[in-house]
C-alpha positions, -999 to +999 in steps of 0.1 A: +222+399+098+237+368+081+270+383+079+269+393+118+263+363+127+286+343+108+315+369+118+307+364+155+308+327+150+342+328+133+353+351+164+347+324+191+377+300+182+398+333+179+432+339+198+419+372+215+385+353+226+403+327+245+408+346+275+369+360+276+360+325+267+375+303+294+364+327+325+330+331+311+327+291+300+342+286+336+322+306+359+290+296+338+293+259+348+299+268+381+270+287+386+246+263+370+266+231+391+259+254+424+223+252+411+219+221+405+238+210+439+211+236+458+185+225+446+190+185+452+202+195+489+166+214+493+146+184+479+164+156+498+165+179+531+130+193+532+106+167+516+096+137+542+096+106+523+089+070+535+119+048+555+125+029+525+159+037+514+151+029+476+123+056+479+151+082+487+177+070+461+147+069+434+134+107+439+171+119+439+180+104+409+142+115+393+149+150+408+185+150+393+173+143+360+146+171+363+168+195+377+191+190+346+165+197+321+154+225+341+187+241+344+187+244+307+161+276+313+188+289+333+211+293+308+197+325+297+194+345+331+230+331+331+239+348+300+225+381+311+244+383+342+279+370+319+268+398+297+272+427+326+303+409+337+324+401+304+305+426+277+328+450+273+361+430+268+342+409+244+330+443+226+364+461+227+380+428+212+355+429+180+360+466+180+399+466+179+398+434+153+370+443+129+367+480+133+401+495+139+394+530+121+361+538+142+367+554+176+364+531+206+339+526+230+341+538+263+330+512+291+298+518+313+307+528+348+309+498+376+273+516+395+256+515+358+267+482+345+258+467+375+221+477+384+215+471+350+227+438+347+212+429+384+177+443+370+179+426+334+193+391+352+158+394+376+137+399+346+153+370+328+150+348+356+111+352+356+109+351+320+125+316+321+105+301+350+075+310+329+088+291+301+094+261+328+061+258+338+047+262+304+073+227+295+042+209+301+022+227+269+034+216+237+040+241+214+035+268+235+070+263+256+092+266+227+069+297+215+070+313+251+111+303+250+119+320+220+098+353+219+109+359+258+144+354+255+147+369+218+133+397+231+155+403+263+185+394+247+185+411+217+175+439+238+200+436+264+232+426+240+222+454+217+222+479+242+250+472+259+268+471+223+256+506+215+259+522+251+297+520+246+290+547+220+267+573+236+257+564+264+225+545+275+199+566+268+213+572+231+217+530+231+179+527+246+167+554+217+186+534+190+172+501+199+138+511+194+142+530+163+158+494+151+132+473+167+124+447+146+158+442+132+167+439+172+141+414+176+154+391+149+189+393+162+172+382+196+156+356+178+192+342+164+204+342+197+178+326+214+184+296+187+220+294+196+208+292+233+182+266+222+214+243+211+225+220+242+261+224+250+270+248+223+249+274+245+271+275+269+291+299+247+257+322+243+271+350+262+306+353+244+284+349+209+255+371+214+279+398+225+303+394+192+273+394+173+250+424+186+286+446+184+284+433+147+249+446+147+255+475+160+281+483+139+262+477+106+235+500+121+259+528+127+272+523+093+304+509+097+322+481+076+342+456+092+376+455+077+375+418+073+348+423+044 
């Protein structure tokens, strides 16, 4: 587990990852910015405030800060979306770099990948909305965040890595057989997700990490070892 996490971290700054890193980071920041601007516009447009300008200014500042905090909970759903867009690219780089003697994985069809990504993203949004509501309950919010995101992200990224070698059903079966290991791996991703700024790289780290974890489950050893 620690070896797989370390390999994933060491992969992030390497040249093969840079193209995916910049595309993923740029798109993630764009989505978060658009969400923030949209929420701000809704508050200022639909809410009815007294005519004093200072009240509108104060509300804009408070809501802006509040939405920035709330957007931290959207990193999980955005990571889920990024997984569907870039998971095969990241997994292919990991496999070519660390497991060159293994048979290469086969990307899923666009339709299968898109449907799975949309459904998983919707579920992740729902879970993180619940976590956001629980933000006011000390202790419970952190537990809900780690359990919810740990389970969902661990499941999604492990299955994305495994599905390249046997299809979706085989990936789900393998994930169930290794449920404990995948859950702990999901908690590692959730811990990465909880680190401000760094968490913008969650999709890249998570896919690389789960590709290494899948390879360990399959009995492969990276050439770097």
